[in-house]
C-alpha positions as CSV (number, residue, x, y, z in Angstrom):
1,M,-2.0,3.5,14.8
2,N,0.1,5.6,17.3
3,I,2.3,8.1,15.7
4,S,3.2,11.7,16.3
5,E,2.3,15.0,14.5
6,R,6.1,15.7,13.7
7,D,6.5,12.1,12.3
8,L,3.3,12.4,10.1
9,H,4.2,15.8,8.7
10,A,7.8,13.9,8.0
11,R,5.9,11.2,6.2
12,L,4.0,13.7,3.8
13,T,7.2,15.5,3.1
14,F,8.8,12.1,2.2
15,V,6.0,11.1,0.2
16,L,5.9,14.5,-1.8
17,G,9.6,14.2,-2.4
18,G,9.5,12.3,-5.5
19,R,7.2,14.7,-7.2
20,A,9.2,17.7,-5.8
21,A,12.5,16.2,-7.1
22,E,10.7,15.7,-10.6
23,K,9.9,19.5,-10.6
24,L,13.5,20.3,-9.5
25,I,15.3,18.3,-11.9
26,F,12.9,18.4,-15.2
27,D,11.2,21.6,-14.5
28,E,7.7,19.8,-15.2
29,L,5.3,17.3,-13.5
30,S,4.3,14.0,-14.7
31,A,1.1,12.1,-13.8
32,G,3.5,9.6,-11.9
33,A,2.8,10.9,-8.5
34,E,-1.0,10.4,-8.9
35,N,-0.7,7.6,-6.1
36,D,1.5,9.8,-4.0
37,L,-0.8,12.8,-3.9
38,Q,-3.7,10.3,-3.1
39,Q,-1.9,8.7,-0.1
40,A,-0.7,12.2,1.0
41,T,-4.1,13.7,0.6
42,K,-5.8,11.0,2.6
43,L,-3.4,11.1,5.3
44,A,-3.5,14.9,5.7
45,R,-7.6,14.6,5.6
46,R,-7.1,12.0,8.6
47,M,-4.9,14.4,10.5
48,V,-7.4,17.2,10.3
49,T,-10.6,15.1,10.4
50,H,-9.8,12.4,12.9
51,W,-6.7,13.2,14.8
52,G,-7.5,17.0,15.6
53,M,-4.2,17.9,14.1
54,S,-5.3,21.4,13.2
55,E,-5.3,24.6,15.3
56,R,-8.1,25.9,13.0
57,I,-10.4,23.0,13.2
58,G,-9.5,21.9,16.8
59,P,-9.8,18.6,18.7
60,V,-12.6,17.4,17.2
61,A,-13.0,14.2,14.9
62,Y,-15.5,14.7,11.9
63,R,-16.9,11.6,10.1
64,T,-16.6,12.3,6.3
65,S,-17.8,9.3,4.8
66,E,-19.1,5.8,5.0
67,E,-17.4,3.0,3.2
68,H,-19.0,0.4,1.9
69,P,-18.0,-3.0,3.5
70,F,-18.1,-5.1,0.4
71,L,-16.9,-3.0,-2.5
72,G,-14.5,-1.0,-0.8
73,K,-15.9,2.4,-1.8
74,E,-17.8,5.2,-0.5
75,F,-21.6,4.2,-0.6
76,H,-22.7,7.6,0.1
77,E,-21.6,10.7,1.5
78,Q,-22.6,11.3,5.1
79,R,-21.6,14.6,6.8
80,E,-22.2,15.3,10.3
81,F,-20.7,19.2,10.0
82,S,-21.7,22.1,8.0
83,E,-20.7,23.6,4.7
84,H,-18.5,26.2,6.4
85,T,-16.6,23.5,8.4
86,A,-16.2,21.4,5.1
87,R,-14.6,24.3,3.9
88,L,-12.3,24.8,6.6
89,I,-11.3,21.1,6.4
90,D,-10.4,21.5,2.9
91,E,-8.5,24.6,3.6
92,E,-6.5,22.8,6.4
93,V,-5.9,19.8,4.4
94,A,-4.8,22.1,1.5
95,R,-2.5,24.1,3.9
96,I,-0.5,20.6,5.1
97,M,-0.1,19.5,1.9
98,H,1.3,22.7,0.6
99,T,3.8,23.0,3.9
100,A,4.8,19.6,3.1
101,D,5.5,19.9,-0.8
102,D,7.2,23.4,0.3
103,K,9.6,21.6,2.7
104,A,10.4,18.8,0.0
105,K,11.4,21.3,-2.5
106,R,13.6,23.2,-0.3
107,L,15.3,20.4,1.4
108,L,15.7,18.9,-2.5
109,T,17.0,22.3,-3.3
110,E,19.4,22.8,-0.4
111,N,20.7,19.2,-1.0
112,R,20.9,18.9,-4.9
113,D,24.4,17.9,-4.8
114,V,23.3,15.0,-2.6
115,L,20.2,14.0,-5.0
116,E,22.6,13.9,-7.8
117,K,25.0,11.7,-6.2
118,L,22.5,9.2,-5.2
119,T,20.9,9.3,-8.7
120,R,24.4,9.0,-10.4
121,K,24.8,5.7,-8.2
122,L,21.3,4.6,-8.7
123,I,22.0,4.7,-12.8
124,E,25.3,2.7,-11.8
125,K,23.5,0.2,-9.7
126,E,19.7,0.0,-10.0
127,M,19.3,-0.8,-6.2
128,L,20.8,0.5,-2.9
129,D,20.6,-0.8,0.5
130,E,20.7,1.2,3.5
131,N,24.3,0.7,4.2
132,E,25.1,1.6,0.7
133,I,23.1,4.9,1.2
134,E,24.8,5.7,4.3
135,Q,28.2,5.4,2.8
136,L,27.3,7.5,0.1
137,I,25.4,10.2,1.8
138,G,25.9,9.8,5.5
139,R,23.6,8.9,8.1
140,S,20.0,10.1,8.4
141,V,19.8,13.1,10.8
142,N,16.3,11.7,11.8
143,R,17.7,8.6,12.8
144,R,20.3,9.9,15.0
145,E,17.4,12.4,16.5
146,K,15.2,9.1,17.1
147,F,18.1,7.3,19.0
148,H,18.9,10.6,20.8
149,E,15.4,10.5,22.0
150,A,15.3,6.8,22.8
151,D,18.4,7.4,25.1
152,V,16.5,10.4,26.7
153,R,13.3,8.3,27.3
154,A,15.3,5.3,28.7
155,R,17.1,7.6,31.0
156,T,13.6,9.0,32.1
157,L,12.3,5.5,32.5
158,Y,15.0,3.9,34.2
159,G,16.5,6.7,36.2
160,N,20.0,8.5,35.8
161,G,22.0,6.0,33.9
162,K,21.1,3.2,36.9
163,R,20.4,0.1,34.8
164,T,20.0,-3.6,35.5
165,P,22.4,-6.1,33.9
166,R,19.5,-7.3,31.6
167,L,18.9,-3.6,30.7
168,N,22.6,-2.9,30.2
169,R,22.3,-5.6,27.4
170,Y,19.7,-4.2,25.8
171,M,21.4,-0.5,25.7
172,R,24.4,-1.6,23.5
173,N,23.1,-0.6,20.4
174,P,20.6,1.6,19.1
175,T,18.3,-0.7,17.8
176,D,17.8,-2.6,21.0
177,R,17.5,0.5,22.6
178,M,14.4,1.6,20.4
179,L,13.0,-2.0,20.6
180,L,13.0,-1.7,24.5
181,I,11.4,1.7,24.3
182,C,8.8,0.4,22.0
183,K,8.2,-2.3,24.2
184,G,7.9,0.0,27.2
185,R,10.3,-1.9,29.4
């Protein structure tokens, strides 16, 4: 997996969005977010212990447990670090999770009108595809940023707009540009 720290934080915010919406709309939480919390916590822990994405912990990879190859469960806890480091890891995971949760709440509060518009449409029509969502609330800001980053990267890779005919063909639409960048051509 090769994903940026920024994208991982965005993913955590997204995963915690359902729980945040529940709190915003109903002013209470349900057990429905259990799997989301498990997945988000697991991701935040990997950010800290495997990928060095914590200023306090630093660029160190920590092995936290060993998976049993047949049962798929933790066979035994095996740590290669102190109790103090374990506490720091837990604090960093909690900080990352709280930051993502706060951001999800803030974004939903700031965009409550959009949330309610989307909710009404989903009640009317149970499923929406990407185009219907874009027509309803507009294109994702993140999507526009990604395409801009792809354009900048393409210019960096291929010079100041000097493109071969083959490259011009790929640069006509944003999806093709992204594929081109991902392939590193």
